[in-house]
C-alpha positions as CSV (number, residue, x, y, z in Angstrom):
1,M,-60.2,41.2,-20.6
2,S,-58.5,43.4,-18.0
3,V,-59.6,41.1,-15.3
4,Q,-57.9,38.2,-17.1
5,V,-54.7,40.1,-17.6
6,S,-54.6,41.1,-14.0
7,Y,-55.1,37.5,-12.9
8,K,-52.2,36.3,-15.1
9,K,-49.9,39.0,-13.6
10,Q,-50.9,38.1,-10.1
11,T,-50.2,34.4,-10.8
12,A,-46.8,35.2,-12.3
13,L,-45.9,37.5,-9.4
14,G,-47.0,34.8,-7.0
15,I,-44.8,32.2,-8.7
16,I,-41.8,34.6,-8.6
17,L,-42.4,35.4,-4.9
18,I,-42.7,31.7,-4.0
19,T,-39.5,30.9,-6.0
20,I,-37.6,33.7,-4.2
21,L,-38.9,32.5,-0.9
22,L,-37.8,28.9,-1.6
23,L,-34.3,30.2,-2.6
24,V,-34.1,32.2,0.6
25,I,-35.1,29.2,2.6
26,E,-32.6,27.0,0.8
27,V,-29.8,29.6,1.5
28,I,-30.7,29.8,5.1
29,A,-31.0,26.0,5.4
30,N,-27.6,25.6,3.8
31,V,-26.0,28.2,6.0
32,W,-27.6,26.6,9.1
33,W,-26.5,23.1,8.0
34,A,-23.0,24.3,7.4
35,T,-22.8,25.7,10.9
36,Q,-24.0,22.4,12.4
37,I,-21.4,20.3,10.7
38,H,-18.4,19.5,12.9
39,C,-15.2,17.8,11.9
40,E,-12.9,16.5,14.5
41,F,-9.8,17.6,12.6
42,E,-10.8,21.3,12.8
43,Q,-9.5,21.3,16.3
44,N,-6.7,18.8,15.7
45,E,-3.0,19.5,16.0
46,I,-2.4,17.9,12.6
47,F,-4.0,20.9,10.9
48,E,-2.6,23.6,13.3
49,N,-0.9,25.3,10.3
50,F,-4.2,25.6,8.4
51,D,-6.3,28.7,8.8
52,D,-9.9,28.3,9.9
53,A,-11.3,28.9,6.4
54,E,-9.2,26.0,5.0
55,K,-10.2,23.6,7.7
56,R,-13.9,24.5,7.4
57,Q,-13.7,24.0,3.6
58,L,-12.1,20.5,4.0
59,C,-14.9,19.6,6.4
60,L,-17.6,20.8,4.1
61,D,-16.0,19.1,1.1
62,F,-16.3,15.8,2.8
63,Y,-19.8,16.2,4.0
64,N,-21.0,17.6,0.6
65,I,-20.3,14.3,-1.1
66,K,-23.6,12.6,-1.8
67,I,-24.1,8.9,-1.4
68,S,-27.1,6.8,-2.6
69,G,-27.4,3.5,-0.7
70,D,-23.9,2.0,-0.6
71,E,-22.6,3.9,-3.6
72,I,-21.2,7.3,-4.1
73,I,-23.1,9.4,-6.7
74,S,-21.0,10.0,-9.7
75,N,-19.9,13.4,-11.2
76,Q,-19.4,15.4,-8.0
77,S,-16.7,17.9,-7.3
78,T,-15.6,20.1,-4.4
79,D,-12.4,22.1,-3.7
80,S,-10.5,19.0,-2.6
81,I,-12.5,16.0,-3.8
82,T,-13.4,14.8,-7.3
83,I,-15.9,11.9,-7.9
84,N,-15.6,10.7,-11.4
85,T,-18.2,9.4,-13.8
86,L,-17.9,5.8,-12.4
87,G,-18.5,7.0,-8.8
88,F,-15.0,6.7,-7.6
89,R,-12.8,9.3,-6.0
90,G,-10.0,10.6,-8.2
91,P,-9.3,11.0,-11.9
92,E,-11.5,9.6,-14.7
93,S,-11.4,5.9,-15.5
94,S,-12.9,4.1,-18.5
95,E,-15.5,1.5,-17.9
96,I,-13.6,-0.9,-20.2
97,K,-10.1,-1.5,-18.9
98,P,-7.5,-0.1,-21.4
99,P,-5.2,-2.6,-23.1
100,N,-1.8,-3.2,-21.4
101,T,-3.2,-2.0,-18.1
102,Y,-3.0,-3.5,-14.7
103,R,-6.1,-2.3,-12.7
104,I,-6.0,-2.1,-8.9
105,F,-9.1,-1.2,-6.8
106,M,-8.6,0.0,-3.2
107,V,-11.6,-0.9,-1.1
108,G,-12.5,0.3,2.4
109,G,-14.5,2.9,4.4
110,S,-13.9,6.6,4.8
111,T,-10.3,5.9,5.9
112,M,-9.6,4.5,2.4
113,F,-11.8,7.2,0.7
114,G,-9.6,9.7,2.4
115,A,-11.7,11.7,4.9
116,G,-9.7,14.7,5.9
117,A,-7.1,14.2,3.1
118,T,-6.2,17.5,1.5
119,S,-6.5,16.2,-2.0
120,D,-7.3,13.2,-4.2
121,E,-3.6,12.6,-4.5
122,T,-3.0,12.5,-0.7
123,T,-5.3,9.5,0.0
124,I,-3.9,6.0,0.4
125,P,-4.7,5.1,-3.3
126,G,-3.3,8.5,-4.4
127,Y,0.0,7.9,-2.7
128,L,0.2,4.2,-3.9
129,Q,-0.3,5.4,-7.5
130,Q,2.6,7.8,-7.1
131,L,4.8,5.1,-5.6
132,L,4.0,2.6,-8.4
133,N,4.6,5.4,-11.0
134,E,8.2,5.6,-9.9
135,N,8.9,2.3,-11.5
136,D,9.3,1.8,-15.3
137,F,6.8,-0.9,-15.9
138,E,6.2,-2.2,-19.4
139,F,2.5,-1.7,-18.8
140,D,0.2,0.9,-17.2
141,I,-0.9,0.6,-13.6
142,E,-4.2,2.2,-12.6
143,V,-5.0,2.6,-8.9
144,I,-8.7,3.3,-8.3
145,N,-10.1,4.6,-5.0
146,S,-13.3,2.8,-4.4
147,G,-13.5,3.6,-0.7
148,I,-17.0,4.5,0.6
149,Q,-17.9,6.3,3.8
150,G,-19.1,3.8,6.4
151,A,-18.3,0.7,4.4
152,D,-17.6,-2.5,6.2
153,S,-16.8,-6.1,5.0
154,N,-20.5,-6.7,4.3
155,T,-20.7,-3.6,2.1
156,E,-17.4,-4.4,0.4
157,L,-18.5,-8.0,-0.5
158,N,-21.5,-6.6,-2.3
159,L,-19.5,-3.9,-3.9
160,I,-17.0,-6.3,-5.3
161,K,-19.5,-8.9,-6.5
162,H,-22.0,-6.5,-8.1
163,K,-20.0,-3.5,-9.2
164,L,-16.2,-3.8,-9.2
165,I,-16.1,-7.1,-11.1
166,T,-17.7,-5.3,-14.1
167,F,-14.5,-3.2,-14.5
168,S,-12.1,-6.2,-14.9
169,P,-10.0,-5.8,-11.7
170,D,-6.5,-7.4,-11.6
171,L,-6.0,-6.8,-7.9
172,I,-8.3,-5.6,-5.1
173,V,-6.8,-4.3,-1.9
174,I,-9.2,-4.4,1.1
175,Y,-8.5,-2.1,4.1
176,D,-10.8,-3.2,7.0
177,G,-11.4,-3.4,10.7
178,W,-12.6,-0.1,12.2
179,N,-16.1,0.0,10.8
180,D,-16.7,-3.7,11.4
181,L,-15.6,-3.3,15.0
182,R,-17.8,-0.3,15.5
183,A,-20.7,-2.3,14.0
184,N,-20.0,-5.0,16.5
185,H,-19.4,-7.6,13.8
186,T,-18.1,-10.8,15.3
187,P,-14.6,-12.1,14.2
188,N,-16.3,-15.1,12.5
189,V,-18.6,-12.9,10.5
190,V,-15.8,-10.7,9.3
191,K,-13.6,-13.7,8.5
192,E,-16.5,-15.2,6.5
193,N,-16.9,-12.0,4.5
194,W,-13.1,-11.9,3.7
195,E,-13.1,-15.6,2.7
196,K,-16.1,-15.1,0.4
197,I,-14.3,-12.2,-1.3
198,C,-11.2,-14.2,-1.8
199,E,-13.1,-17.2,-3.1
200,F,-14.9,-14.9,-5.5
201,A,-11.6,-13.6,-6.6
202,K,-10.3,-17.1,-7.4
203,E,-13.4,-17.8,-9.4
204,N,-13.0,-14.6,-11.4
205,D,-9.2,-14.6,-11.8
206,F,-8.1,-11.5,-9.8
207,A,-5.8,-11.2,-6.8
208,V,-6.9,-9.9,-3.3
209,I,-4.9,-8.4,-0.5
210,V,-6.9,-8.2,2.8
211,T,-5.4,-5.7,5.3
212,L,-6.3,-5.1,8.9
213,Q,-6.0,-1.4,9.5
214,P,-4.5,0.6,12.4
215,I,-6.7,2.2,15.1
216,A,-5.5,4.6,17.8
217,G,-4.9,2.7,21.0
218,F,-4.8,-0.7,19.3
219,G,-1.2,-0.7,18.3
220,N,2.0,0.3,20.0
221,K,2.3,3.9,18.7
222,S,3.4,6.5,21.3
223,L,0.2,8.5,21.3
224,T,0.1,12.3,21.6
225,N,-2.2,13.6,24.4
226,Q,-4.9,14.3,21.8
227,E,-4.6,10.9,20.2
228,L,-4.8,9.3,23.7
229,E,-8.2,11.1,24.2
230,Y,-9.4,9.6,20.9
231,A,-8.3,6.1,21.9
232,Q,-9.9,6.4,25.3
233,N,-13.2,8.1,24.2
234,G,-13.8,6.6,20.8
235,E,-17.2,4.8,20.6
236,D,-18.8,2.1,18.5
237,Y,-22.2,2.6,16.9
238,T,-24.0,1.8,20.1
239,N,-22.1,4.4,22.1
240,N,-19.9,1.9,23.9
241,L,-16.2,2.6,24.3
242,L,-14.4,1.0,21.4
243,I,-11.2,0.5,23.4
244,E,-13.0,-2.2,25.3
245,S,-13.3,-4.2,22.1
246,S,-9.5,-4.5,21.7
247,P,-9.6,-8.3,22.4
248,I,-12.1,-8.7,19.6
249,Y,-9.8,-6.9,17.3
250,Q,-7.1,-9.2,18.3
251,N,-9.3,-12.1,17.1
252,Y,-9.8,-10.2,13.8
253,A,-6.0,-10.4,13.4
254,K,-5.9,-14.1,14.4
255,N,-8.6,-15.0,11.9
256,L,-6.9,-13.0,9.2
257,S,-3.6,-15.0,9.7
258,E,-5.5,-18.2,9.3
259,I,-7.1,-17.3,5.9
260,T,-5.6,-19.2,3.0
261,A,-7.9,-18.3,0.2
262,C,-6.6,-14.8,-0.3
263,T,-3.5,-13.9,-2.4
264,K,-2.1,-12.1,0.6
265,T,-3.2,-10.9,4.1
266,L,-1.5,-8.1,5.9
267,D,-1.8,-7.1,9.5
268,I,-0.7,-3.4,9.7
269,R,-2.1,-2.5,13.1
270,N,1.4,-1.4,14.1
271,V,2.3,0.5,11.0
272,F,2.5,3.8,13.0
273,D,4.6,2.4,15.9
274,A,7.7,4.3,14.9
275,E,5.8,7.6,14.7
276,T,5.9,10.0,17.7
277,G,4.1,12.9,16.2
278,P,0.4,13.2,15.5
279,I,-1.1,10.9,12.9
280,Y,-4.7,10.3,14.0
281,W,-7.4,13.0,13.9
282,D,-9.9,10.7,15.6
283,Q,-9.7,7.1,16.5
284,G,-9.4,5.8,12.9
285,H,-8.9,8.6,10.4
286,V,-5.4,9.9,9.8
287,S,-3.5,12.7,8.2
288,D,-1.9,12.9,4.8
289,R,1.3,11.7,6.3
290,G,-0.6,8.7,7.8
291,N,-2.0,7.9,4.4
292,S,1.5,8.1,2.9
293,I,2.9,5.7,5.5
294,V,0.1,3.2,4.9
295,A,0.6,3.4,1.1
296,K,4.3,2.7,1.6
297,S,3.6,-0.3,3.8
298,L,1.4,-1.8,1.0
299,S,3.6,-0.9,-1.9
300,S,6.1,-3.8,-1.8
301,T,3.4,-6.4,-1.6
302,V,1.4,-4.8,-4.3
303,F,4.5,-4.5,-6.4
304,S,5.3,-8.2,-6.0
305,I,1.8,-9.3,-6.9
306,T,1.6,-7.0,-9.8
307,S,4.9,-8.2,-11.2
308,K,4.1,-11.9,-10.8
309,N,0.5,-11.7,-12.2
310,H,1.3,-9.5,-15.1
311,G,4.4,-11.4,-16.2
312,F,6.4,-8.3,-15.5
313,S,9.9,-8.0,-16.9
314,T,12.2,-5.0,-16.7
315,F,14.2,-6.1,-19.6
316,E,13.6,-8.1,-22.8
317,T,15.6,-10.9,-21.3
318,E,14.8,-13.7,-18.9
319,N,17.9,-12.9,-17.0
320,N,16.6,-10.0,-14.8
321,I,15.0,-12.5,-12.3
322,K,16.7,-15.8,-11.6
323,K,15.8,-18.4,-9.0
324,T,18.7,-19.7,-7.0
325,S,19.0,-23.5,-6.6
326,S,16.5,-24.7,-4.0
327,S,17.1,-26.0,-0.6
328,F,14.7,-28.1,1.5
329,Y,13.3,-27.4,5.0
330,D,10.6,-29.5,6.6
331,D,9.8,-31.2,3.3
332,R,9.3,-27.8,1.6
333,E,11.3,-26.7,-1.3
334,I,12.6,-23.2,-0.6
335,I,13.7,-20.8,-3.4
336,V,15.3,-17.4,-3.1
337,T,15.2,-15.0,-6.0
338,V,17.3,-12.0,-6.7
339,E,16.0,-9.2,-8.9
340,V,17.2,-5.9,-10.3
341,L,14.2,-3.6,-10.2
342,P,13.7,-0.5,-12.4
343,S,14.8,2.8,-10.9
344,N,14.1,6.3,-12.0
345,E,17.4,7.5,-10.5
346,S,20.5,7.2,-12.6
347,N,22.9,7.0,-9.7
348,N,21.5,3.9,-8.0
349,E,20.4,0.3,-8.5
350,K,17.4,-1.2,-6.8
351,I,17.7,-4.8,-5.6
352,K,14.9,-7.1,-4.5
353,I,15.4,-10.4,-2.7
354,S,12.4,-12.6,-1.9
355,T,11.8,-16.2,-0.6
356,Y,9.3,-18.6,-1.9
357,D,7.9,-22.0,-0.8
358,N,7.7,-23.8,-4.1
359,T,6.0,-26.8,-2.5
360,N,3.0,-25.0,-1.2
361,K,3.2,-22.2,-3.8
362,E,3.3,-19.3,-1.4
363,D,5.6,-16.5,-0.2
364,I,7.5,-17.1,3.0
365,Q,7.2,-14.4,5.7
366,N,9.4,-13.2,8.6
367,V,12.7,-13.9,6.8
368,T,16.0,-12.9,8.3
369,Y,18.6,-12.8,5.5
370,F,22.3,-13.0,5.9
371,L,23.6,-11.3,2.8
372,A,27.2,-11.5,1.6
373,V,28.3,-9.5,-1.5
374,S,31.7,-10.0,-3.0
375,K,33.7,-9.3,-6.2
376,N,36.7,-11.3,-7.2
377,S,36.5,-13.1,-3.9
378,E,36.8,-9.8,-2.0
379,N,34.1,-9.3,0.6
380,L,32.2,-6.1,0.2
381,L,29.1,-6.6,2.3
382,R,28.2,-9.0,5.1
383,E,25.1,-8.0,6.9
384,Y,21.7,-9.1,8.3
385,F,18.4,-7.9,7.0
386,F,14.9,-8.8,8.2
387,A,11.7,-8.7,6.0
388,K,8.4,-9.3,7.7
389,D,6.7,-10.1,4.4
390,G,9.8,-11.9,3.1
391,I,10.5,-9.3,0.5
392,L,13.7,-7.3,0.9
393,I,14.2,-4.2,-1.2
394,F,17.2,-1.9,-0.9
395,D,18.9,0.8,-3.0
396,V,22.6,0.4,-3.9
397,F,24.5,3.7,-4.5
398,P,27.8,2.9,-6.1
399,E,30.7,4.9,-4.7
400,D,34.5,4.9,-5.1
401,S,35.2,4.1,-1.4
402,N,36.9,1.4,0.5
403,Q,34.0,0.1,2.5
404,V,30.2,-0.4,2.3
405,Q,27.9,1.4,4.6
406,V,24.3,0.5,5.3
407,F,21.7,3.2,6.1
408,G,18.3,2.3,7.6
409,E,16.5,1.2,10.7
410,Q,18.1,-1.6,12.6
411,Q,16.0,-4.1,14.6
412,Y,17.3,-5.0,18.0
413,D,15.9,-8.5,18.3
414,H,17.6,-9.8,15.2
415,N,20.4,-7.3,15.0
416,A,19.2,-6.8,11.4
417,Y,18.3,-3.9,9.2
418,V,14.6,-3.7,8.4
419,M,12.5,-2.1,5.7
420,S,10.9,0.9,7.3
421,D,7.9,2.8,6.1
422,V,9.8,6.0,6.8
423,T,13.4,5.3,6.1
424,P,14.3,3.2,3.0
425,L,17.3,0.8,3.1
426,Q,20.3,2.2,1.4
427,V,23.7,0.6,0.7
428,K,26.5,2.9,-0.3
429,G,30.0,1.9,-1.3
430,P,32.0,0.0,-3.9
431,I,29.1,-2.4,-4.9
432,F,28.5,-1.9,-8.7
433,S,31.0,0.9,-8.8
434,M,33.1,-0.9,-11.4
435,D,32.6,-3.4,-14.2
436,G,32.6,-7.0,-13.3
437,T,30.6,-9.7,-11.7
438,Y,29.2,-9.3,-8.1
439,A,28.3,-12.4,-6.2
440,F,25.3,-12.5,-3.9
441,D,25.5,-15.3,-1.4
442,I,22.4,-15.6,0.9
443,E,21.6,-17.6,4.0
444,L,18.2,-17.7,5.7
445,R,18.3,-17.4,9.5
446,T,14.6,-17.1,10.3
447,I,11.5,-18.1,8.3
448,D,7.7,-18.3,9.0
449,T,7.9,-16.6,12.4
450,P,10.6,-14.2,13.8
451,E,11.3,-16.8,16.5
452,N,11.9,-19.7,14.1
453,W,15.7,-19.7,13.8
454,V,17.2,-22.0,11.2
455,F,20.8,-22.5,10.2
456,S,20.5,-25.1,7.5
457,L,19.1,-22.9,4.7
458,S,22.2,-21.7,2.9
459,G,23.9,-21.9,-0.4
460,F,21.6,-19.5,-2.3
461,H,23.9,-17.8,-4.9
462,S,23.3,-15.2,-7.6
463,E,25.6,-13.1,-9.7
464,I,25.0,-9.7,-11.2
465,T,27.3,-8.7,-14.0
466,I,27.8,-4.9,-14.6
467,E,29.1,-3.7,-18.0
468,K,29.4,-0.2,-19.2
469,D,26.9,0.6,-22.0
470,T,29.4,0.4,-24.9
471,T,28.4,-2.6,-27.0
472,F,24.7,-2.9,-26.3
473,G,23.5,0.3,-27.8
474,E,21.2,-1.5,-30.2
475,T,19.6,-3.5,-27.5
476,L,19.1,-0.4,-25.4
477,S,17.5,1.6,-28.1
478,E,15.0,-1.3,-28.8
479,N,13.9,-1.2,-25.2
480,K,14.0,2.5,-24.4
481,S,11.2,2.4,-22.0
482,S,13.0,-0.1,-19.7
483,F,16.5,1.4,-20.0
484,Q,15.9,5.1,-20.4
485,G,18.3,7.1,-18.2
486,E,20.3,4.0,-17.1
487,D,24.1,3.7,-17.4
488,F,24.4,-0.1,-17.0
489,F,23.3,-3.2,-18.8
490,R,22.5,-5.7,-16.0
491,K,22.4,-9.4,-16.3
492,I,21.8,-12.0,-13.5
493,L,23.2,-15.5,-13.5
494,S,22.4,-18.0,-10.8
495,Y,23.7,-21.4,-9.8
496,Y,24.2,-23.4,-6.7
497,K,27.4,-22.9,-4.8
498,T,29.0,-24.6,-1.8
499,P,27.2,-23.2,1.3
500,I,29.0,-20.5,3.2
501,L,30.6,-21.9,6.3
502,L,29.0,-20.7,9.6
503,N,32.4,-20.0,11.1
504,E,33.2,-17.7,8.2
505,I,30.0,-15.8,8.8
506,F,30.7,-14.9,12.4
507,K,34.3,-13.9,11.9
């Protein structure tokens, strides 16, 4: 009997000792593994204000995220990263899309996932969600980060067809280029993947934006010394210098511009050109600021598609968006629209002007607008604006002053103000400062390409009537979500007017 008891004690003791040994080995292994992990940003100027412990933790957070195949394992959490129950970075999402919700998936590799981002909110999807939340939509918008470390166009095609489609997407934004290039994917292979995604989107009734991402050394950004090292020394997966593949990336861009199946294609290789400070922490990953700039560059296009596809209306009237009478160019019917967008600020109005090819059912890009605003035949504003994607958005700040001032970045080639990722366009002065009707007369100077100058597209006319909120209290209370915090009831009327004479424009 004593022998049996002794044997059991020895067995139990042996199990305990083995368990302790395994735990010690695991601790040692984890410590060793942690010391072997290296993140480029730990020695990067972007994070120079972070202490060593913070940088080390950001690095470990990223590498501690577990992936199975081409999917992120669900229900993970680190200090700076949350993986929800569906396997996406960020807050919880329901498998079934909630009613009255517009669902956007952001697809890409670790740059979209947010490698090096200091939080879920400072990734590209996180910033885009914040930007869209600034508008008072009559529906909810959900931006979901479905970026996966190492993903390329092959991975994304499979992800969309076999996983994302089950979550009822309304819009998918693809952020590609770097991983495909590093994998030595030919331009034709990448183009074919993009086209397959866009055709699949048409078949399943959701929109797609395909975006070609920036890479250090592939745009015109003034690189810091450290960024220049990344550009010169960055390698593909076969250890060849990636900078030597710049002509191939140019062909990626060329092929992207030729794709017609997608809702929209965007080449944002030059999105950081205006930045002089550090943005990249290796050849492709960027700082929180870089993520913010990319999100801003996408926001107007996403806003436009979201509004169109969801039947968005700021007010319970059809008057908030009005098409001007059309004009014809090269057998195409051209339409210009003027829209008052929702604004969270009570002291300004947000105006959107866009140009549409009604013959081919597509937006027109590279538009130079000549905009003349008047009230009671008194000229208030006469200025040029350039919009690469054809969508011009600016804020109007009414002031009791004698003249209008425009604040923003001015483009030399067209002597026109442009929408900047850094500096928003602002117009300050007597526009909307008093009750009455304000006339917007628009001429198009370039369309399709920046070099395609036209002078025959004129006569686009809209009127915005401003009335103090004294007689429309009932209407406002019925539509509180749209009018909350606003002082004006806005109404847009449009009709065709005699074109502005060219000699008047250049006075």
